[in-house]
Backbone bond lengths (Angstrom), bond angles and torsions (degrees), N, CA, C in turn:
res aa  C-N    CA-C-N  psi(-1)  N-CA   C-N-CA  omega(-1)  CA-C   N-CA-C  phi
1 M - - - 1.453 - - 1.526 108.98 -
2 L 1.314 115.57 133.68 1.463 122.15 176.17 1.529 107.97 -95.10
3 Y 1.328 115.99 135.88 1.460 121.53 176.29 1.521 108.50 -104.97
4 L 1.316 116.63 120.27 1.456 122.27 176.22 1.519 107.56 -92.25
5 A 1.326 115.88 111.45 1.460 121.57 179.86 1.521 108.20 -93.35
6 S 1.323 115.91 73.41 1.456 121.81 -175.07 1.523 109.95 -161.44
7 S 1.316 115.75 147.59 1.467 119.72 175.16 1.525 111.59 -99.00
8 S 1.328 117.44 4.88 1.455 122.45 -174.32 1.532 113.08 -70.93
9 P 1.337 117.57 118.32 1.464 119.70 175.26 1.531 111.92 -65.13
10 S 1.321 117.50 -28.86 1.472 120.53 178.78 1.525 110.92 -67.21
11 R 1.332 116.65 -41.59 1.475 119.58 178.15 1.524 110.83 -66.50
12 V 1.329 116.43 -39.17 1.465 120.70 176.31 1.529 109.48 -59.04
13 A 1.324 117.19 -47.39 1.469 121.28 -179.24 1.530 111.18 -62.62
14 L 1.327 117.47 -40.73 1.473 120.62 179.29 1.528 111.07 -62.23
15 L 1.324 117.24 -44.18 1.468 120.40 179.73 1.527 111.01 -65.49
16 K 1.329 116.56 -40.52 1.468 119.89 178.69 1.526 110.83 -64.46
17 E 1.341 116.91 -45.07 1.470 120.77 179.44 1.520 111.76 -61.92
18 A 1.339 116.75 -31.15 1.467 121.26 -179.93 1.526 112.20 -86.54
19 N 1.341 116.69 3.51 1.464 122.52 -178.90 1.526 112.96 56.26
20 I 1.321 116.06 39.91 1.457 121.89 176.91 1.527 107.52 -98.28
21 A 1.331 115.60 121.15 1.460 120.33 179.08 1.528 108.94 -71.42
22 F 1.332 116.25 131.64 1.458 119.88 -178.56 1.515 110.10 -155.83
23 E 1.309 113.80 163.81 1.455 121.91 170.67 1.519 106.41 -125.20
24 Q 1.307 115.89 131.40 1.458 120.94 -178.72 1.525 110.01 -88.47
25 I 1.326 114.80 132.00 1.456 121.51 173.37 1.524 106.38 -118.55
26 I 1.309 116.24 114.91 1.464 120.35 -178.45 1.520 108.91 -91.31
27 V 1.327 114.50 123.03 1.448 121.54 178.04 1.521 107.28 -125.27
28 D 1.305 116.39 135.64 1.457 121.24 178.61 1.522 108.29 -85.24
29 Y 1.333 116.70 104.29 1.457 122.02 -176.72 1.518 111.50 -90.99
30 D 1.308 115.22 148.64 1.456 121.17 170.66 1.524 106.72 -97.20
31 E 1.345 115.82 96.15 1.463 121.37 -176.38 1.522 112.58 -80.97
32 S 1.310 117.95 -5.46 1.466 121.05 -176.96 1.522 112.80 -76.30
33 L 1.334 117.64 -6.40 1.462 120.33 -176.31 1.525 112.92 -76.07
34 A 1.319 118.01 -22.13 1.469 121.02 179.13 1.526 110.02 -80.52
35 I 1.315 115.72 139.87 1.462 121.70 -179.28 1.521 109.14 -85.25
36 K 1.328 115.98 132.83 1.468 121.86 179.45 1.525 109.52 -83.65
37 D 1.336 116.93 81.12 1.459 119.41 178.02 1.527 111.32 -95.38
38 N 1.319 117.18 -56.49 1.465 120.84 171.99 1.526 107.08 -143.77
39 P 1.319 117.98 156.19 1.471 120.27 -172.50 1.527 113.84 -57.30
40 N 1.334 117.77 -42.13 1.464 120.59 -177.98 1.520 111.54 -61.62
41 S 1.323 116.88 -51.60 1.464 119.06 -177.47 1.533 110.89 -73.20
42 Y 1.320 117.67 -33.61 1.468 120.04 -179.87 1.527 111.47 -59.25
43 V 1.320 117.83 -51.01 1.467 120.34 -176.27 1.530 110.31 -67.94
44 Q 1.330 117.48 -33.46 1.465 119.79 177.19 1.527 111.04 -69.08
45 K 1.327 116.88 -42.76 1.467 120.40 177.76 1.528 110.73 -63.68
46 T 1.314 116.59 -36.54 1.467 120.26 -179.93 1.522 110.86 -65.67
47 V 1.330 117.93 -44.91 1.471 118.85 -179.07 1.530 110.47 -69.96
48 L 1.321 118.15 -31.54 1.464 120.27 175.01 1.531 110.66 -67.08
49 E 1.311 116.38 -37.28 1.466 120.40 176.76 1.529 109.95 -67.51
50 K 1.331 117.21 -38.48 1.463 120.57 176.28 1.534 109.96 -61.58
51 E 1.339 115.48 -41.16 1.466 119.95 178.33 1.537 109.91 -59.92
52 R 1.318 116.82 -46.83 1.465 121.36 -179.05 1.534 110.26 -60.18
53 Q 1.332 116.33 -47.37 1.461 120.55 -178.66 1.538 111.51 -65.49
54 F 1.331 116.76 -39.79 1.465 120.88 -178.98 1.525 111.03 -64.33
55 F 1.323 116.33 -48.70 1.467 119.22 -176.00 1.524 112.74 -75.48
56 A 1.314 118.39 -13.33 1.461 120.72 170.76 1.539 109.32 -68.46
57 K 1.331 116.65 -29.45 1.467 121.80 179.67 1.532 112.88 -96.19
58 H 1.336 116.56 -28.27 1.472 121.78 -175.41 1.534 109.51 -131.66
59 P 1.339 117.93 66.26 1.467 120.26 -171.67 1.532 115.67 -66.34
60 D 1.315 118.70 -21.44 1.465 120.30 -173.23 1.524 115.23 -102.54
61 L 1.321 117.25 0.41 1.471 119.20 -177.63 1.525 111.59 -74.56
62 K 1.311 114.94 144.93 1.468 123.13 173.93 1.523 107.17 -122.37
63 N 1.314 116.22 168.02 1.467 122.65 179.56 1.524 110.80 59.98
64 V 1.323 114.05 55.92 1.459 121.49 -176.19 1.526 110.05 -111.93
65 L 1.318 115.62 136.56 1.461 123.04 176.22 1.519 108.56 -116.09
66 L 1.335 115.11 124.27 1.465 121.88 175.43 1.522 107.23 -121.49
67 A 1.316 116.65 148.13 1.466 119.65 179.77 1.521 109.92 -153.79
68 D 1.308 114.03 157.48 1.456 120.99 172.90 1.517 108.21 -152.05
69 S 1.318 115.56 153.34 1.465 121.21 179.24 1.510 109.95 -134.21
70 T 1.321 114.51 152.07 1.450 120.50 171.64 1.521 108.13 -141.61
71 V 1.301 115.11 159.90 1.459 121.74 -179.77 1.516 108.11 -116.87
72 C 1.316 115.60 140.73 1.459 120.50 176.43 1.532 107.61 -122.73
73 A 1.325 115.01 122.63 1.462 121.24 178.29 1.521 107.96 -131.56
74 Q 1.307 115.73 123.75 1.463 121.62 179.05 1.531 111.63 51.12
75 N 1.338 115.61 49.58 1.474 123.75 178.20 1.526 113.39 62.26
76 T 1.305 117.60 22.24 1.450 122.12 178.63 1.524 109.17 -118.91
77 I 1.336 116.33 128.71 1.462 121.24 176.26 1.527 107.95 -77.84
78 L 1.329 115.32 125.39 1.459 121.08 179.22 1.523 108.95 -112.28
79 T 1.315 116.42 115.02 1.456 121.46 176.71 1.526 107.54 -95.51
80 K 1.308 117.91 -150.29 1.469 120.62 -179.94 1.528 109.61 -81.96
81 A 1.319 115.31 131.26 1.469 120.45 178.66 1.522 109.49 -66.06
82 K 1.320 115.57 135.28 1.468 121.35 -179.51 1.529 112.17 -87.60
83 N 1.338 117.04 -17.56 1.465 120.26 -178.33 1.525 109.29 -160.36
84 D 1.323 116.25 176.48 1.467 121.77 -177.57 1.527 112.00 -61.25
85 N 1.308 117.15 -39.72 1.459 120.70 -178.48 1.532 110.81 -63.68
86 E 1.331 116.64 -43.95 1.466 119.96 176.97 1.524 111.08 -62.32
87 A 1.324 116.67 -42.88 1.468 120.65 179.20 1.525 110.57 -61.32
88 F 1.330 116.46 -43.25 1.466 120.92 178.88 1.538 110.41 -61.11
89 N 1.323 117.48 -44.38 1.467 120.99 179.11 1.524 111.56 -63.70
90 M 1.319 116.89 -39.27 1.467 121.02 177.83 1.524 110.54 -63.28
91 L 1.320 116.30 -45.22 1.468 119.88 179.84 1.529 110.85 -63.31
92 N 1.320 117.49 -39.05 1.466 120.45 177.38 1.527 112.00 -62.00
93 L 1.336 117.21 -35.97 1.471 120.30 177.08 1.531 111.72 -65.96
94 Q 1.316 116.72 -28.95 1.458 122.14 -175.37 1.526 114.23 -89.32
95 S 1.305 117.30 -28.84 1.460 122.74 -172.00 1.522 112.23 -56.09
96 G 1.344 115.35 120.42 1.460 121.65 178.24 1.514 114.24 72.80
97 K 1.320 117.52 14.93 1.468 121.64 -175.12 1.525 111.12 -121.14
98 S 1.307 114.83 178.36 1.454 123.15 171.74 1.518 107.50 -100.58
99 I 1.332 116.60 133.65 1.458 120.89 176.96 1.523 108.82 -124.56
100 S 1.314 115.95 155.61 1.455 121.91 175.71 1.515 109.21 -114.30
101 I 1.323 114.88 136.23 1.456 120.71 174.04 1.515 106.34 -114.70
102 L 1.320 115.58 123.63 1.455 122.47 -179.10 1.515 108.49 -111.46
103 S 1.318 116.10 127.65 1.460 121.08 178.44 1.518 108.97 -122.92
104 A 1.326 114.70 123.14 1.461 120.78 175.98 1.521 108.11 -102.90
105 M 1.331 115.04 142.54 1.456 120.99 -177.10 1.521 108.94 -135.56
106 I 1.320 115.77 138.96 1.462 121.79 168.90 1.520 106.46 -122.46
107 L 1.320 115.68 124.32 1.455 122.19 177.10 1.522 106.88 -117.51
108 I 1.310 116.06 117.17 1.460 121.16 -179.12 1.518 107.63 -110.43
109 L 1.323 114.97 111.35 1.455 121.62 179.15 1.528 108.89 -106.63
110 E 1.304 116.08 178.24 1.470 122.09 -177.54 1.531 111.93 -53.10
111 N 1.324 116.98 -43.51 1.468 119.84 -172.79 1.525 114.44 -122.50
112 K 1.331 118.27 10.39 1.460 119.26 179.13 1.525 111.57 -159.80
113 K 1.320 113.09 162.31 1.462 121.18 177.61 1.527 107.22 -130.22
114 I 1.323 115.78 126.07 1.465 121.87 179.14 1.517 107.70 -111.75
115 F 1.322 115.20 130.90 1.462 122.17 178.62 1.515 105.96 -124.22
116 N 1.324 117.12 124.37 1.456 120.60 -174.39 1.523 111.41 -138.86
117 L 1.323 114.08 146.62 1.458 121.92 171.43 1.519 107.34 -122.69
118 S 1.320 116.95 122.59 1.465 122.29 178.68 1.522 109.02 -118.30
119 K 1.326 114.70 150.65 1.463 120.30 -178.49 1.522 109.73 -130.71
120 C 1.320 114.82 141.29 1.457 121.98 174.80 1.526 107.10 -135.36
121 D 1.319 116.58 129.48 1.461 121.23 177.12 1.524 109.11 -103.50
122 L 1.315 114.96 136.94 1.461 121.10 175.52 1.515 108.15 -117.19
123 I 1.320 116.33 128.79 1.460 121.52 173.49 1.530 105.42 -100.74
124 L 1.324 114.63 119.92 1.457 120.82 -170.22 1.522 113.12 -111.69
125 D 1.334 115.33 144.50 1.464 121.90 168.96 1.526 108.44 -73.73
126 K 1.300 115.27 167.36 1.467 120.85 175.93 1.526 108.46 -69.03
127 F 1.333 116.26 134.60 1.463 121.74 -178.79 1.519 111.45 -77.64
128 N 1.316 115.13 142.38 1.456 121.69 172.97 1.536 107.78 -75.29
129 P 1.345 117.83 125.71 1.475 120.35 -177.94 1.531 113.91 -56.50
130 Q 1.327 117.71 -36.44 1.464 120.53 178.84 1.533 110.56 -66.96
131 D 1.351 116.68 -40.88 1.466 120.66 176.76 1.530 110.13 -61.94
132 M 1.339 115.83 -41.37 1.468 120.10 179.10 1.529 110.31 -59.88
133 Q 1.323 115.94 -46.01 1.464 119.69 -177.92 1.528 111.29 -64.71
134 E 1.328 116.58 -41.13 1.469 120.02 178.57 1.522 111.06 -63.71
135 Y 1.340 116.02 -39.84 1.473 121.32 178.48 1.530 110.05 -63.52
136 I 1.307 116.53 -45.72 1.466 120.65 179.54 1.527 110.36 -65.06
137 D 1.323 117.22 -44.44 1.467 121.03 179.71 1.536 111.68 -61.48
138 S 1.337 116.88 -31.61 1.466 121.19 -179.04 1.526 112.44 -73.39
139 K 1.340 116.29 -16.82 1.479 123.02 -177.80 1.527 112.26 66.15
140 S 1.329 118.10 13.67 1.463 121.27 -179.97 1.525 112.75 -66.70
141 Y 1.318 117.30 -17.22 1.460 121.36 178.53 1.528 112.30 -72.49
142 E 1.322 117.46 -18.47 1.458 121.07 -174.91 1.525 110.86 -61.28
143 G 1.324 115.22 132.73 1.461 121.75 -179.38 1.513 114.21 81.38
144 K 1.331 117.44 2.69 1.465 122.00 -178.25 1.525 109.85 -103.76
145 A 1.315 116.84 126.75 1.468 120.72 176.72 1.524 108.58 -58.50
146 G 1.323 115.99 128.59 1.455 121.30 179.07 1.507 114.46 64.80
147 A 1.332 117.60 12.22 1.466 123.46 -174.93 1.527 111.18 60.69
148 V 1.353 116.49 22.71 1.464 121.83 -178.33 1.524 109.80 -87.37
149 M 1.318 115.30 127.79 1.459 122.29 177.59 1.532 108.32 -132.76
150 C 1.347 114.51 86.60 1.473 120.61 -176.24 1.517 112.85 -61.62
151 E 1.328 116.56 -30.46 1.452 120.09 -178.90 1.525 112.17 -88.08
152 G 1.329 116.10 0.65 1.461 121.25 -178.66 1.519 110.97 -131.67
153 F 1.318 116.69 -111.81 1.457 122.77 -174.62 1.528 113.46 -49.40
154 H 1.317 117.83 -50.57 1.466 121.19 -173.56 1.529 113.69 -71.14
155 K 1.320 117.45 -21.05 1.468 121.86 -172.17 1.535 113.39 -49.64
156 K 1.317 117.66 -48.66 1.468 119.27 -176.09 1.534 112.83 -76.52
157 Y 1.331 117.42 -9.97 1.461 120.88 -179.19 1.530 113.37 -100.53
158 I 1.327 117.66 -4.25 1.464 120.53 -179.53 1.524 109.51 -78.14
159 K 1.337 115.14 115.10 1.466 120.65 177.18 1.523 110.92 -86.44
160 K 1.334 115.67 -35.13 1.459 119.51 -177.33 1.526 109.25 -155.43
161 I 1.340 115.15 141.75 1.471 122.25 175.06 1.518 107.48 -115.21
162 I 1.316 115.90 127.75 1.462 121.45 176.09 1.522 106.34 -115.58
163 G 1.323 115.80 107.20 1.461 121.62 -174.77 1.518 109.36 116.81
164 H 1.326 115.39 -173.11 1.464 120.72 -179.67 1.529 110.51 -81.79
165 Q 1.315 115.71 131.27 1.464 119.49 178.25 1.525 110.73 -62.11
166 S 1.327 117.44 -31.00 1.463 119.53 179.21 1.534 111.09 -61.13
167 T 1.328 116.63 -32.48 1.469 119.90 176.17 1.519 109.60 -62.76
168 A 1.319 116.61 -40.81 1.467 120.73 178.71 1.525 111.26 -65.99
169 L 1.318 117.20 -24.13 1.462 121.92 178.70 1.530 111.94 -88.93
170 G 1.338 117.08 -4.59 1.461 119.81 173.09 1.504 117.76 118.35
171 L 1.349 117.76 -1.11 1.457 119.52 -178.40 1.523 109.48 -164.14
172 N 1.323 116.98 124.71 1.466 120.67 177.28 1.521 108.05 -74.55
173 I 1.324 116.10 87.71 1.455 122.57 -174.76 1.528 111.71 -66.66
174 E 1.331 117.12 -31.58 1.459 120.89 178.77 1.524 110.44 -62.43
175 L 1.311 117.07 -43.33 1.461 121.07 178.32 1.521 110.81 -69.70
176 L 1.303 116.90 -43.66 1.461 120.89 179.50 1.528 110.89 -55.53
177 K 1.338 116.58 -46.55 1.470 120.82 -178.84 1.526 112.10 -60.15
178 A 1.331 117.00 -30.59 1.466 120.67 179.31 1.530 111.96 -66.62
179 F 1.305 117.60 -24.47 1.465 120.97 -177.44 1.524 113.78 -99.74
180 L 1.320 117.23 -8.84 1.464 119.37 -179.45 1.516 112.32 -94.08
């Protein structure tokens, strides 16, 4: 049995679509402990911090999957928006631009530990201001790194995906399947 140490509905959906048997363990992580120096190291430090916090509560579990994602737009690290104004500013940084989504994963199995960083670039059309407002009003951006929702708001604005779409959704499922 694989234990998903994440509250992400997107990661849950990816595992279900890939027919990977798992049990979700929701842990409230303090993601503010990682220093925002550059997107690559930030997301890796965050998932390592999640690992530390998780195993402080569940020291004996094996077959654990931890993950974290961040968005980078115009050299700015975008984490989860705390309010509508932050979400609006994040969307403005992304509109008509290329953004990078970085997903770090730690897979701890019985006899090995895999640590991976995957990247997916999205080239986006300019957002319609009315669509942006409706998205913000819906609060669907909540809990989403960079307020990015590839399966929702952003879907119709994606001109090109470079990398695995699953990475943009929060977990490189193609790589994960190779190790299971």
